[in-house]
C-alpha positions as CSV (number, residue, x, y, z in Angstrom):
1,M,-0.3,0.3,-0.4
2,N,1.2,3.3,-1.0
3,P,1.4,5.5,2.0
4,V,-1.1,8.7,2.2
5,S,-0.8,12.0,1.8
6,C,-3.4,14.2,3.3
7,Q,-1.7,17.3,3.2
8,S,-3.4,18.8,0.6
9,A,-6.4,19.3,2.6
10,L,-4.7,19.7,6.0
11,D,-3.2,23.2,4.6
12,A,-7.1,24.1,3.3
13,F,-8.4,23.7,6.9
14,H,-5.2,25.9,8.4
15,E,-5.1,28.7,5.8
16,F,-9.1,28.7,6.5
17,A,-8.4,28.5,9.8
18,A,-5.7,31.4,9.4
19,K,-8.3,33.8,8.5
20,E,-10.6,35.9,11.9
21,E,-13.7,34.0,13.1
22,Q,-15.6,32.9,10.2
23,R,-19.5,32.0,10.3
24,L,-21.3,29.7,8.2
25,E,-23.1,32.1,5.5
26,G,-24.1,29.6,3.0
27,V,-24.1,25.6,2.0
28,Y,-24.6,24.9,-1.6
29,E,-24.3,21.0,-3.4
30,R,-24.2,19.9,-6.6
31,V,-26.0,17.0,-8.2
32,Q,-25.0,14.7,-11.2
33,D,-26.1,11.4,-12.4
34,G,-27.8,11.0,-9.0
35,C,-24.7,11.7,-6.9
36,R,-24.0,14.4,-4.7
37,D,-20.1,15.2,-5.8
38,L,-19.5,18.2,-4.2
39,I,-20.5,20.4,-1.4
40,V,-19.6,24.1,-1.0
41,L,-19.6,25.8,2.8
42,R,-19.6,30.0,2.1
43,F,-18.0,32.1,5.0
44,S,-17.4,35.9,4.6
45,A,-13.6,35.3,3.9
46,G,-14.5,32.4,1.3
47,V,-15.4,28.8,0.2
48,L,-14.6,25.6,1.5
49,S,-15.4,23.2,-0.9
50,F,-15.7,19.0,-0.7
51,L,-14.7,17.2,-4.1
52,A,-15.8,13.6,-4.6
53,E,-13.1,11.8,-6.7
54,A,-15.2,9.3,-8.3
55,D,-11.6,7.5,-9.4
56,F,-11.3,6.1,-5.5
57,D,-14.5,7.8,-3.3
58,T,-11.9,9.7,-2.0
59,I,-12.6,13.4,-0.8
60,E,-10.6,16.4,-1.6
61,V,-10.8,19.5,0.2
62,R,-9.7,23.4,-1.4
63,F,-9.9,26.7,0.5
64,Q,-10.6,29.5,-2.4
65,E,-10.2,33.4,-1.0
66,V,-13.8,35.2,-1.2
67,G,-14.7,36.7,-5.1
68,T,-13.2,34.1,-6.4
69,A,-15.8,31.4,-5.9
70,D,-19.3,31.3,-8.4
71,L,-21.4,29.5,-6.8
72,S,-24.5,30.4,-9.1
73,E,-24.9,26.9,-10.8
74,F,-25.5,24.9,-7.0
75,R,-28.4,24.5,-5.2
76,G,-28.1,26.2,-1.9
77,V,-28.8,23.2,0.9
78,E,-28.8,25.5,4.3
79,E,-32.3,24.9,4.8
80,A,-31.5,20.9,5.3
81,D,-30.3,19.1,8.1
82,P,-27.6,19.4,9.9
83,W,-27.1,22.5,8.2
84,R,-29.7,24.4,9.2
85,S,-28.3,24.6,13.0
86,L,-25.2,25.4,11.9
87,L,-25.5,28.5,10.1
88,G,-24.0,31.6,12.0
89,R,-21.7,29.6,13.8
90,P,-17.9,30.4,13.5
91,F,-16.3,27.0,12.0
92,G,-13.5,25.3,14.7
93,W,-11.7,22.6,13.1
94,G,-11.9,20.0,10.4
95,W,-9.8,17.0,10.0
96,V,-9.9,14.5,7.5
97,T,-10.7,10.8,7.5
98,I,-8.3,7.8,6.4
99,N,-10.0,4.3,5.4
100,Q,-8.3,0.6,6.3
101,Q,-7.3,0.5,3.0
102,G,-5.4,3.8,3.7
103,Y,-7.6,6.3,1.1
104,Q,-8.9,10.1,2.2
105,D,-12.5,8.8,1.9
106,G,-14.0,11.6,4.7
107,V,-13.3,14.6,7.0
108,L,-15.1,15.9,10.3
109,L,-16.1,19.4,10.4
110,S,-16.6,21.4,14.0
111,F,-18.7,24.6,14.6
112,K,-18.2,27.0,17.5
113,G,-15.8,24.2,19.5
114,I,-13.4,21.2,19.0
115,Q,-16.3,18.8,19.0
116,P,-16.8,17.1,15.7
117,S,-20.5,17.8,14.3
118,V,-20.5,16.7,10.7
119,L,-18.9,13.4,8.7
120,L,-18.8,14.2,5.3
121,S,-18.0,10.6,3.9
122,V,-17.4,9.7,0.1
123,E,-19.1,6.2,-0.7
124,A,-19.7,5.3,-4.3
125,S,-19.1,8.5,-5.8
126,S,-21.3,10.4,-3.9
127,I,-20.5,12.5,-0.7
128,R,-23.0,11.6,2.7
129,V,-23.8,13.9,5.6
130,F,-23.9,13.1,8.5
131,S,-24.8,14.4,11.9
132,I,-22.7,13.8,14.9
133,H,-24.0,14.0,18.9
134,E,-22.3,12.8,21.8
135,A,-23.2,9.6,23.0
136,T,-26.2,9.9,26.3
137,G,-26.1,7.4,29.0
138,Q,-23.9,5.9,31.7
139,P,-20.6,7.3,32.0
140,L,-18.3,4.6,31.3
141,E,-16.2,3.1,34.6
142,R,-12.9,2.2,35.3
143,P,-12.1,-1.1,35.7
144,A,-10.8,-2.4,38.8
145,E,-7.9,-3.0,39.4
């Protein structure tokens, strides 16, 4: 297996996070042939875009400065879950996920803090969107020593 390089995705998150606090202003997607192949998150300083690479079922992360992205051809989905509850919240952190075969097939995103709230995962050439919630219930107990 070849080593995985997720540096470009991490660089995009780093470049974006270096901007002043950025609040989510809009969410857009492109669906082609029944597959969601692009999700774009719009902030005042620019956009974070997530592109499904169909050949390997991987995800690419890009950051573009404000004014360089034309979003007119995409469908706005900020009223859909989970985005509706995240509008106006500041971006927190971005993580890259690597599967057991070494493919970068997802990202985790947090808003207003460090706890991840969204998972974008590429499956069958399409980006799937999942909400992440902390499990409730009894706390784990430490085993007796």
